[in-house]
Every structure is written in structure tokens, then in C-alpha cells.
C-alpha positions as CSV (number, residue, x, y, z in Angstrom):
1,X,0.0,0.2,0.0
2,X,1.5,3.4,-1.0
3,X,1.3,6.4,1.6
4,X,1.5,9.6,0.4
5,X,3.0,12.3,2.8
6,X,3.7,16.5,2.3
7,X,6.3,17.9,5.1
8,X,6.1,21.4,5.8
9,X,9.0,23.2,7.1
10,X,9.7,22.6,11.0
11,X,8.0,19.1,10.6
12,X,9.1,15.5,10.8
13,X,8.7,12.3,10.2
14,X,10.2,8.6,11.7
15,X,10.6,5.7,9.4
16,X,10.7,2.5,11.2
17,X,13.4,-0.2,10.2
18,X,12.6,-2.4,7.1
19,X,10.1,0.3,5.8
20,X,10.9,0.9,2.3
21,X,10.2,4.5,1.6
22,X,10.9,7.2,-1.2
23,X,12.0,11.2,-0.3
24,X,11.2,13.8,-2.7
25,X,12.0,17.2,-2.4
26,X,11.4,20.0,-4.7
27,X,13.8,22.7,-6.2
28,X,16.0,24.4,-2.4
29,X,14.4,22.1,-0.3
30,X,16.7,21.2,2.7
31,X,16.4,17.8,4.6
32,X,17.9,17.0,7.9
33,X,18.7,13.0,8.3
34,X,19.5,11.6,11.8
35,X,19.9,7.5,12.0
36,X,20.2,5.7,15.4
37,X,20.3,2.2,16.6
38,X,22.8,-0.1,16.9
39,X,22.8,-1.3,13.3
40,X,26.1,-0.9,11.8
41,X,25.5,-2.7,8.2
42,X,24.3,-1.0,5.8
43,X,20.4,-0.5,6.2
44,X,19.6,0.2,2.5
45,X,17.9,-2.4,0.1
46,X,16.2,-2.0,-3.2
47,X,12.0,-2.2,-3.5
48,X,11.3,-2.8,-7.1
49,X,7.7,-2.3,-6.0
50,X,8.0,1.0,-4.6
51,X,9.9,2.2,-7.2
52,X,7.2,1.0,-9.8
53,X,4.4,2.8,-8.6
54,X,6.4,6.4,-7.7
55,X,7.8,6.2,-10.7
56,X,5.2,7.7,-12.8
57,X,4.2,10.4,-10.0
58,X,4.4,14.1,-10.9
59,X,5.3,17.1,-8.7
60,X,2.2,19.1,-9.7
61,X,-0.1,16.3,-9.7
62,X,1.1,15.5,-5.9
63,X,0.5,19.3,-4.9
64,X,-2.8,19.6,-6.2
65,X,-3.9,16.4,-4.7
66,X,-2.4,16.5,-1.3
67,X,-0.8,20.3,-1.2
């Protein structure tokens, strides 16, 4: 299931380990990432399913729907 969230200045999100996610950032965006926990290995893994669902999303459509 795809869940879309639009974050605004000052907001934050926590993504639990093992949850595939994409972050789309428009021009001039700034992000601060904090990784925590005891994982000393790479925590990245590919998700072809997520790529397939998100590859056709357009910024203008996202802003119109969720903005």
C-alpha cells in the first residue's frame, strides 16, 4: 500500500527500520537526516515494487492532490 505525506517546514517524520520509503524533494529543499540504533551494516535495500509505484508520480499532481 502506498502512503503519501507532504511535509512542511519544521515538521518531521520517523521511518521505522525495514520500511521502504522514498523522499521527493522539490528545488531548494533542505533535509536533515538522523539515523539511530545499533545497525552497523548498510540499512538500504532496493524495492522494485516501490520504484514501480512511484516512478510515474508528478510533482504538480502531488501538490494538487496533497498540497
